[in-house]
Steps between C-alpha positions, in 0.01 A plus 500: 500500500257791529147458633379785279200393291564463125495842336172619343285238677376738767472803274365344181276219388570135569624357170332168423566229240223248419600154372243248374484284186128574455445843347149542643625420850782755461267770377249441779771517767651813343155660496453431870850622588453826311201576723725496808658833598875547450539181297651518152490192275827548310489181293359157425655165410343186355754241623795450731774601258313818407466569872877492558555736208224732621652517850829626352316747279243647738665441842164444675461516874236225498418208270164322482607161374296209364633155593411266215651641181673353196879498513588618849246467781438786737708329767792458260480869416496586871804284574697654213421848625598409855828350380585831332482689826248774579178367349174697471223413743292208374129420518394171343162484325363158411190283481665226706522526877733199535797723411466728802775354718752500215412864429608598849819295466611749233413794725177607334331801656158350439312232309173567318250255358324565170259658445665778701270697727565878502522512881761224513696668222513825697618308806779341297609838363499654850702208637754533219526876546571460871772244434668718236474833681631371832800344327405167652733225381342232284508230762124453513291451812595262779389148409211490747366830365533373145305186576231695683465730200475201264226346713304827487535513123383142465197571718411800286543343158211480259263207546475257209173509315276201435327694222636722224306754295527474121364763263316332212362758261328759718442263791715389791477131588629336816681171448652263751879533507537125450309530169765727349704311240751772425551875493714681245630851445406631155477860375546627857193307618475189716290240317351220710370173353282243676317196365183705446598864446789721396543868577726765648602554860486828693846425643769714339779241495544124518688554827191661651278213388743230609529657845130422557522137383642182653873490406499120521240484222570804284846515350660787312649274231589799282515874559179536296315188616356370827362145489294273722730201539193275530364615162790384282387255235834417341869588533669528164883483479645801321844603380792548744336262749214746561128420502168630374188443710177411320219612726152353560305790350284448190774629270774289654709815543876446494706689756881513502699421813792733570846358565483612861180298559596193295705353785215548748257332260733203448542455875127527566401252229816290534575532131 
């Protein structure tokens, strides 16, 4: 087997595929990547199955891969690619730092937390480029180096906020995180509702907002809805053994629970 780097990597741009089920998150990451020299975003995918098809179509050198997606998760995509032989380099991008160790188990080059900082993104691209251009086999770092890198990432992650800014009309109001009843994605905006006010968030995606909140309290019960588990007024059985949550806001807003989160809800509430 030759140690020659893959053709066109050294001479041409690094071909990148971006995979995320949230369009705004994809577009933001693509925008940042396009500002990095010698990086070409060749395609996007909105779920795991689309990602596998896109890999065959575009033959990227590097994939930025979300973890929590409908259908196949990012890890399932990674394992399928690895089972097929020579897989592209992988960088996982997620709002949840608890997945870091598993990311390195599937030989990820790097692991980024949302919202992605430009400096960290450039570091991930440089790390991927070095691995690809040196023809380094995809065996990952030695375990001790992996764990050290994970610890550094954990130490540098974004600090959770006790207060969140909400735009109400022309004003920005600060509310305590615990006062948030739910947040929903609508018309490409993040709407936040508390017991006293409702407005829009300056965060671009629900992933970004959730990353700053307590994961034990705020659950992503649906791809478009983030709820405060302590602000649920009623759980209404729905068809196919699913549920609808009636929240404690003035309107008694009803929020659907996705199939993926129904099991977690049942276990938590012992339903």
